TORNUZA-692938 format. One record per residue (C-alpha): x, y, z; residue in one letter. Coordinates in steps of 0.1 Angstrom, whole numbers, plus 5000, padded with zeros to 4 digits. Layout:
// residues N
XYZA ...
***
This chain:
// residues 353
232868992244M 235368952273S 234568922310L 236969162331I 237569052367L 239569222394T 240169162430F 239869432457L 241369452492G 244269612516K 247769572501G 249769252510G 246569032515V 247368832482G 245468982455K 248168932427T 248368562438T 244768532435T 244868682402A 247368472389I 245868142403A 242368252387T 244368312351A 246168002352R 242867782361A 240667922333Y 243767912307A 243967542317S 240267482310Q 240967632274G 239468002281K 241668262263R 243068482294V 244568822295L 246368892327L 246969262331V 249069412356G 249369792365Q 251369842398Q 254469992409V 257469762402G 257469432385N 256069202413S 253869052384L 256768952361A 258568822389Q 255768572400M 255168472365L 258968442358E 258168612327T 259568952312E 256569182307L 255769502288D 253169672274C 252569422246D 251069082256P 253468802262K 252768432266Q 252968262298V 251567942292Q 248967792267A 246168032263N 247368262290L 248968622276M 250068842305A 251169242302V 252469502325N 251169822319L 253770142318V 252170472317S 254770662297T 254770382269T 250870402268L 250770772265I 253270782237E 251270542217R 247770722225Y 249471032215W 250670912183E 246870792177Q 245471112184M 248171322162R 247071072133S 243571142137L 244171512141E 246171502107N 243471322091Q 240471542103Y 241671902110L 242572172087R 245172302111T 246572042133P 247972212166F 249471922184F 251771822155K 254871972172E 254171792206V 255571432210Y 254371172233G 258071132246Q 257771482263E 254871432282L 254771342318G 252071162338I 249771402355L 247671252385P 244871052371G 246370982337M 247370642349D 243970532357A 242670692322A 245370522302L 244770182319G 240870202313L 241470302276A 243770012269W 241269752291L 238569912269R 240269852237D 241369492244R 237669402255E 236569552220A 238769332201E 237269012216G 240368822214N 239968702252Y 237468522269D 238568662303L 240568982310I 241768982348I 243069322359Y 245569332386D 245969722397G 246469852429M 243069682443G 241969972463D 240270322457M 242370372429Y 241270092408A 237570192416L 238070552407R 239570382374M 236470192368L 234170482378G 235970732353M 233270702328P 230570782352E 232471072367I 233471222333L 230171202318S 228771392346W 231571642344Y 230771702303L 227371702306R 227171962336R 229972192323F 228672192288R 224972282298D 226472542323A 228772702297I 226172702269S 223572902294V 226273152310S 226873492301S 230473392296L 229673132272G 227273372251K 229973652252A 232573392237L 230373272210S 231273502185P 234773432188F 234373052193V 232373012161E 235473082138P 237772842158V 235272572154L 234772612119R 238572652111S 240272412137V 237572162144L 236072162111H 232372212120V 229972472110S 228372572144S 228272542181T 225072282176E 227672072157D 230072092185F 227572012210N 226571712188K 229971602190Q 230171652227A 227071452228G 228671172209E 231271182237A 228871152264T 227170862247D 230670672247I 231070752283L 227570612288S 228370302270Q 231370252292G 229470352324R 226770072313E 229569832307A 230869872345V 227269802355K 226869482335D 227869192358A 228369002323D 231169202315R 232969362344V 232869212382A 234869232417A 236068992441Y 237169102476L 240368952490V 241268962527T 243068792556T 241868752591A 243569082601D 240769292614P 242169602593I 242469402561A 238669292570V 237769662573D 239369782541V 237569482523A 234269602537K 234869982529Y 235769882493L 232769672489W 230569972498G 232570192477S 232069972446A 228469992446Q 228970382443Q 230570312410V 228070052399G 230769772398L 229369412409T 231169272437V 230468882439A 232068742466G 235068712490V 238168512490F 239768502524G 242968382543R 242468272578G 239668292603E 237368572605F 233668632608D 232168592572A 228768722586T 230669062581E 230369022546F 226668872542A 225168792517P 228168772499L 229568422497P 232968362514V 235568102502E 238768002520T 241868042501L 245167852506A 248368062511D 249568012474R 246867862454P 248267722421G 244967752403E 241467892412L 238467842397I 235568072405I 232767862423P 229467842407D 227668012437H 230168332433M 228968392400S 228568762394P 225168722379R 223868602413L 225168922432A 222869182443T 222269482418P 223869802426S 220769992421F 217069972407S 214270202399I 210570102402D 208870392382V 205170242393A 206270252430A 208070592427K 210970452443L 214870442439V 216770162455K 220570142460L 222569892476Y 225370032499L 226369762522P 228769872552T 227470222552F 224970362574D 222370652572K 224870892591K 227470842563Q 225070902535V 224371252520K 221571312491L 221871612468I 218771672442Q 219571882411S 216871862385G 216671522370P 219771402388E 220471262424I 223971282441T 224571002466I 227771062485E 228570782505A 232470772521G 234470952497D 232670832466Q 229971012449R 227570852427H 225671042401N 222170892392L 219971002363F 216470982368L 214170842341P 211671072326P 208870932346E 210771082379L 212671342365A 210371652375G 209571512407K 210971592442Q 212571332467A 209771312494T 211871082516G 214670822523A 215370552546K 217770252552F 216669902551Q 218469572547D 221869752535S 219569922508H 218870302506L 215470352495L 214370692480I 210670782476Y 209371052452F 
***
């Protein structure tokens, strides 16, 4: 199992430099490291002085690097899908569409990057995967994609199945399911949708597992950079991503990030080992549920009560903070109960039932 690390912060604060220094340090210790770039331009390749493409290239002993290009990835994943279609479907309907023809729609970059990271993590060939993306809300939306997609799949599947439109279309959908998707009933189709939900749930749990995915903030003393880092910290909690510490350049008030540990960086560090006190395992969990106390506790640093909105729909609660939404599925013991109150305490949102 690989640990995936990423660095978040305002553009120009040194995220790529920090990512490279971290990758080099752990490779020097004998760890198998993959440095993954997904940015505009070839800055990572220039800084590594190595030509990069979508296939990992060796930079030094134990260190491989790759630069993800969405047009190349979509061709490869499209060919995989066509192969599965030919294998499992009686009447393939994508066979005349080629990956080279497809343009990149908004959001595809994130989906392709996440799929590529998932595949590399599943292979188990690396001890550490360092993702050097945009480092801002784009990266958070990518890591939060399993959470968001699982909500869409679950809610829209349920809504369509009970709607008049869904019932009216059922006689026409059944033959399509049988002939095209090779399933005998809508129950089978729903089962497949349920399996997709399970896959997304696994991805969601992986992001929330500090032993598998974690982030560090990077900032300078510039007040705007500090403000962006704080905002990204709070937003990361909304997708369940563990933020384990702050790397800073220059002098700034470290108490603004309390209780996160803060380490000072050189302008261009050659190598960077994450200090023990900045281990992701020591970070505050993004949320916890105490069934006995009928309490849900969410860690929302940098946000105040005025910036948070709660919506309860059956067994789910939607927490809106900033421009992020987190859909929390309540356990059976609390699913039938209505929230009776909420308050902020020590950067935590407490929801009572």
